[in-house]
N, C-alpha and C positions, 0 to 999 in steps of 0.2 A: 945154330938151334939153342944153345945155351944162352946165349944174349938174348934173345928175344924172351925166354923165361926170366930170366934177372928183370928187364927191363918191366916185364907183366906184376912181376912182387913189388916191384920198389912201386911202382901205380898203386899197388894197394895198399901200401903201407900208407904213403901218404894221405891218399881218402880217408882211411881211420885216424889217422892224425890230424887229417882236419874236421873229423866229426866231434873227434875228443874234444879239440878246441870250441867248438862252436859250442858244446854243450858245457864246457867249463864255462864259459861264456856266458849263457843264459842262467844258470845258475848262482854268476855273482851278479845278474842285474836282480832276478826276482829276490834274495836272499839279500843283499846289503844295496845296491844300489838307487832302486826303486823304492823300499820303504824311505830311505833316507831324503830323496825328493821330496816325498809326501812330506815328511817332517818337517821338513825345510817351508813346506807352502803352506801347511798349517800355522806355521812361526809369522809366515809373511801373511797370512791373514788380517784384516781389521779386529778389533777387538769392540769398538763403539758401536752403539747401536746403530741402525739401519734407518736412514730418512727416509717420511712418508708424506707424501703430499695430501694434509687434511683440509676438508672444511666444514666450517660448525654449523649445526644445525638451526634452523629459525622458522615455529610454527608459526603461519600467516595464516587469516581466517580464509575461507575460500570466497568469499562475497564481503566487498569491501560497505560502508555503511553510504546506503546514498541518501543524498541532500537535495530535496525539492525545497522552492520557494515557492508560497504562495501570499494570499490574503486572508484577513480576517473576516468574515461573514456571519449572519445572522442565522438561526437554524430555520426560522418561519419568516421569509421577504416576501410580502404580500400584497397586489393592485388593490386599491379602492375608488368605487365609484360610484355615483349617483347610481338609485334605483328607476331613475325617470329619467327621460329627457328632458333640457330646459336649458336655459341662458345663465350663466353662472354671474351671481350678485357680486362675489365675494370672496375671496381666499384668504383663508386667516393663516396661515403657516408657510413655511419658508422651508428648503432642502439645508438636513442640519439641527432643525428645529425635535426637543424633547417632547410627547405628549404624551397625556394621563387616557387611560382607557375614559369612551364617552365624550372625550372633546370635541368641540364642535370645527373640522376642520375647513371646512367651505359652504356656502350657501346657494342656494339657484334663484331667482326671480318665481316669489311664492303669490303675485297678482291673481294669475289666472287658477290655482290654485285654490286659493279664498274663494274665488267665485265659485269655484265647482264644489266647493265645501257647502258654501251657503245657499248651492241648489238646491241640493242632496237635502239638507234638512228642511228646507222649505216642505220640498217634495214628502219628505218624513211628515213634517206638521200635517198634510193635505191627506194624506194615507189613513193617518191616524182619526183625522176628523170625520172623514168618510166612512170607517172602519166603524169608531162611533154609532153615528146614523143610522148604519145599515142594521146596529146589531138592535138598537131600540125599535126600528121596524119592522124588525122579526118578532121582537116582545108582542108588541103589540097585535100583530097576524097571528101569533100562537094565541091569545087570548081569543081573539075573534073565534078563532077557529075551532077551543073549547065552547063555545058559548053557542057555535055551530051558526054563525053572520059570518063565514068565508068558506072558501073551498082549499081541496087540498092542495090543490094545485098552485093555489095562490102562496100556500106555505112552502113548498116546495123550492118556487122560485126566490123567495124571500131567504132561506137558507143558503143556496148557491149564491146570492148576491153578498151574504155575509161571510162566505167562502173568499170569493173576489178581492172583497175590502182586506181581509186579513190578507192575502197572498202579497196584495199591493202594498202593504203596509210592511210586512217581512221584505219585500223588494225595497224599500225604501231604507230601511233601517240597513241594508246590506250597503247599498250606495252611500250614505252619510261615512259608515266605517271605512270604506274605499277610499271617499276624498280625504275622509283625514288622514288615515295612512299616506294617501299620496303627501299631503301635505307636509306631513312629517317626513319624509321621505328628501324634503327637499335642503336638507342638513344634512351635511356628509358628517360622523361621528367617527372617532379611533377605535376601533374595533380593542385593542391593548393598548399596555403600554409600551411604549420604544419608541423609535427616531427615523423622523422624516428621511427618505432617502432621494425623491424628485418629486417635483409638482410640475404634473405638464399641462396644466389650466390656468388661463386668468380670466379676468373678472370680463365680462363681455361677451366670454366663447360660448358659443350655441354646442354644447356636449350628449349626445345621446343616452339611454340607457344602458349601464353598464360599461361604459368607457372610464377607462382608466385616469383618475385626477391625482391620486396622490400614491407613492409608492411609501409603504410603511415597514420597518423592519423592527419585528417585537421582539422585545428583552427577553431574557432566558439563554439555551444555551448556543453556546458560540463555536463556530465551523471553519478548519480550514478549508481552503481552498485551493486545489495545487490543480497543475496540468501534469501527468505524467505521460512518460515516452512509452512508447510501444514496446522495448527492452525489459520493463519493470512490470507490465501487466502481470504475466502469470503469478508472480513471486507477491505480488501487493497484496492481496487477501491474507498470505501467512507469514507477513513481516511484521514486526514489533514497532511501532509506531513513537514517536515523541515529538513533541512541536515545541520551540522556543519562540517568543516577541522579540523583534527585533530590538524593544526597549531596554528588555532583560533578557540576554543571551545565556544567562547562566543558569535562568530556572528550567527547566524542563517541564511539560506536562503532558500527559498520558494523553494519548491520541488513537480513537476507534474509527476503522473504517465504517462509513454510514452509508455510502453512494457512491457507486463508480459507471460512469455513461459507457453505456453500451458500443456506439459508435463514437469516431476518432473524429477530431475537427478540422474539418476539409482544408483549412489553412496551415495548420500547425502540425498537424498530424499528432495530435496528444489528444488525450484522455481526460476528461474534467475529472476529478474525483473529489469525496467532500469528508473529511474528519471528524469527528466532534471532539470536543474539548470539553470533558464535563467538570472539569475540575479547577476551569478558568472564570472568573468572576462575570454573571450575567451582564452587567451593564460596560463589559470590555470595550473601547473605541472599535468602530467597524473601518475596516479599510488599512488596517497597521500588514507589518508585513511579516509573515511567519514563517520560520525555517523550520520545513518537516524529513528530520532524521527517519529512515530504514533502516533498520538490522534486519539482517536473515533471523527466522523463526529457528533456524538448526545452527548454533556456533562452532561450527565443525573446522578444525584449526590442520592443516596441511603444511609439508615439511617438501620442498624443493630439491630434489636431490639428482646429479649427471647423472646421466647412463653407465658411466664411465666407474660409476661406484659400486654398482647391483650385481651385486655376484649369483648365478643360478646353476648349482651342480644335480640340479632333477628333484631338492628336497624344498624348490621353493625361494620366490628371493630374498639374496641376505646381503649385509654390508657389514662391513669391517670398522670395529669403533676402539682405539685407541684411551683405553681406561685412563683414571688419573695415576697407576703407576707405569705408565708405556708402553703395555702389553696390548695385543690384540685381544679382541673378540668379536662373535660373529653373531649378529642379530637378524633375526627375522623380521620381516618386514611388508607390510599390506599396501600395494600399491592403486592407486585409486586411479590413477590416468597414466597415459604415456603422451610424451611429448619430441617434439622433433630431437632437443638435444636431454632432455630432464623429462624425472619422473614426478609424478606428485605423491607424495606417499603419505596416507591415513593413519596409520598405528606400525608400532614397534620403534622409533624413535621419541627423544625425548630431548626438549628445549635447552640446546648447549650441546648437546653428544657430539663429537669429532670424530666425521669419520673420514677412512681413507679413500679417492678420488681417483689415484694414479696407481698402476700396477698390481692391481687385487688379485693374480691371478697366479704371483710370485710369492703371496705373504701365506703363513698359518697359523691358527689361533693359537695365543699364549707366546708369539713370537715377540720380544722387543724392540720397540721402535723409539724412534724419535719425530716428534711430529711438527711439521714444517707446512707454514699456509701461503709459501707463496718459492716458485723456481727461481733460483738464480744462474744464470749459465755462466759462464766465464771464472 
């Protein structure tokens, strides 16, 4: 019995001793060992600034300048033809000739026209003679009626005869005027100063009234004619256009959209457009090559930023920017469009800003870093 009691006391003593030893060890750990290890860890931490991968911001226009190639045309290009039909006697101009207003371009055979005029003039002379004779007869009948030697019926009949003779004379005068006009129409004259673009009739050819004989480009405003692709039609009316001639590409001329075809060409699927060039010389050579530059109406510039550089913690999109002192700063940005890997930023960034593009979730504002532009492994 005494042995069992002694064994129990011994076990209790050993347990208490173990607890005392464990407590002393814990106190030593928290009081001396742990602070020492933390101090060693702090000493082991590097003192250099943390490297971060950055990318410089480059602002680019939203739409590049479109370049279209066309030809120089006259503002007015008119087809001219004879107002009457007939046989072409001679053509006096060739394609490319410069002509003045009123200059004769071609003539018809006027033999029949001369005969028609002579016939009309003869009929007019006869009508005038008949009118004079009838008027004299009316005077005599009127005098006889006043003396009572003629009847009222005869006087009325003579008055009617004079009116008929007057009508024949007026009709004959109109026929003479028409014959003279027809004879004058046998000469085709230039309506304005300009250049002959095409001559489609030759001497001896019989042409109809109104058939095109000469195509004339009038002097005056010059225009650039271009074929516009479908993708540029929507922005064309608002675009700022400038044109340059192939012979002088450094001199830009103001271009104003004047005409846009409502339908596409069935072969090329492009739309014909004409741009007036008000400051170009009115006698500039036609057919020259014109380069047309179409610039967007609003010059909006965007920055392309990787999605890995954008941070959003509920306050809107932000990026880390490394300033000139190597410190980090957050900048709010305005995202215009999101793409698969990048975002187009419209506001908040300036040209040349260095933005962090990797590891942004481990950074803090004001932290000093070292900017690097490429990763080097190994």
